[in-house]
C-alpha positions as CSV (number, residue, x, y, z in Angstrom):
1,M,0.0,0.0,0.0
2,K,2.9,2.3,0.8
3,K,4.5,1.8,-2.6
4,F,1.2,2.5,-4.3
5,L,0.8,5.8,-2.5
6,I,4.3,6.9,-3.3
7,G,3.8,5.9,-6.9
8,A,0.6,7.8,-7.1
9,M,2.1,10.9,-5.6
10,L,5.1,10.8,-8.1
11,F,2.7,10.3,-11.0
12,G,0.7,13.4,-9.9
13,V,3.8,15.5,-9.5
14,M,5.2,14.5,-12.9
15,T,1.8,15.0,-14.6
16,F,1.5,18.5,-13.1
17,T,5.1,19.4,-14.1
18,F,4.8,18.3,-17.7
19,T,1.3,19.6,-18.5
20,G,1.9,23.3,-18.0
21,C,2.1,24.7,-14.5
22,G,2.4,28.4,-14.5
23,G,6.0,29.0,-15.5
24,N,6.4,26.4,-18.2
25,K,6.9,27.7,-21.7
26,M,5.5,24.7,-23.4
27,A,2.9,22.1,-22.4
28,Y,3.8,18.8,-23.9
29,S,1.1,16.3,-24.6
30,T,1.8,12.6,-25.1
31,S,-0.9,12.6,-27.8
32,V,1.1,14.9,-30.0
33,P,3.7,13.1,-32.1
34,N,7.3,13.9,-31.4
35,N,8.0,15.0,-35.0
36,V,5.2,17.6,-34.7
37,L,6.5,18.8,-31.4
38,S,10.0,19.0,-32.8
39,E,8.9,21.0,-35.9
40,F,6.9,23.4,-33.8
41,H,9.8,24.0,-31.3
42,D,12.2,24.6,-34.2
43,M,9.8,27.2,-35.7
44,Y,8.7,28.8,-32.4
45,P,11.3,28.4,-29.7
46,A,10.0,31.5,-27.9
47,A,6.3,30.3,-27.8
48,D,4.5,30.7,-24.5
49,D,1.3,29.1,-23.2
50,V,1.2,26.4,-25.8
51,R,-2.0,24.3,-26.0
52,W,-2.5,21.4,-28.4
53,K,-5.7,20.2,-30.0
54,L,-6.4,17.3,-32.5
55,K,-9.0,18.5,-35.0
56,D,-9.9,16.7,-38.2
57,G,-6.7,14.6,-38.1
58,L,-4.5,17.8,-37.8
59,Y,-2.6,19.0,-34.8
60,Q,-3.3,22.6,-33.8
61,A,-1.0,24.6,-31.5
62,D,-2.6,27.7,-29.9
63,F,0.2,29.8,-28.4
64,E,1.6,33.3,-27.7
65,I,4.7,35.0,-28.9
66,S,5.4,38.5,-27.4
67,G,1.8,38.6,-26.2
68,K,0.4,38.0,-29.6
69,D,-2.1,35.0,-30.0
70,M,-1.1,32.6,-32.8
71,K,-2.1,29.2,-34.2
72,A,-0.1,26.7,-36.2
73,V,-1.6,23.6,-37.7
74,Y,0.5,20.4,-38.6
75,T,-0.1,17.1,-40.2
76,A,0.8,14.0,-38.2
77,D,4.0,13.8,-40.2
78,G,5.1,17.2,-38.8
79,N,4.3,19.2,-42.0
80,L,3.1,22.7,-41.4
81,V,-0.3,23.3,-43.0
82,R,-1.3,26.8,-41.8
83,I,-0.3,29.6,-39.5
84,D,-2.9,32.1,-38.1
85,S,-1.8,35.2,-36.3
């Protein structure tokens, strides 16, 4: 029982840490393919408050750069489809 509680606490801390607590620049989601995340980070290394959505088979990142709201849409292969600013 003690191991279960410790494991559950560690899982909770790790989940909170990697899903966007206040100071994180990027919220990573395990549902976003690594190649999509890599392409996004290469294009927007200064992006803040990143949120990912899967819509119609495309991965959409809603984010901010210098206080400006932006969106980038990628295929599952990591190809950029559209940028909205």
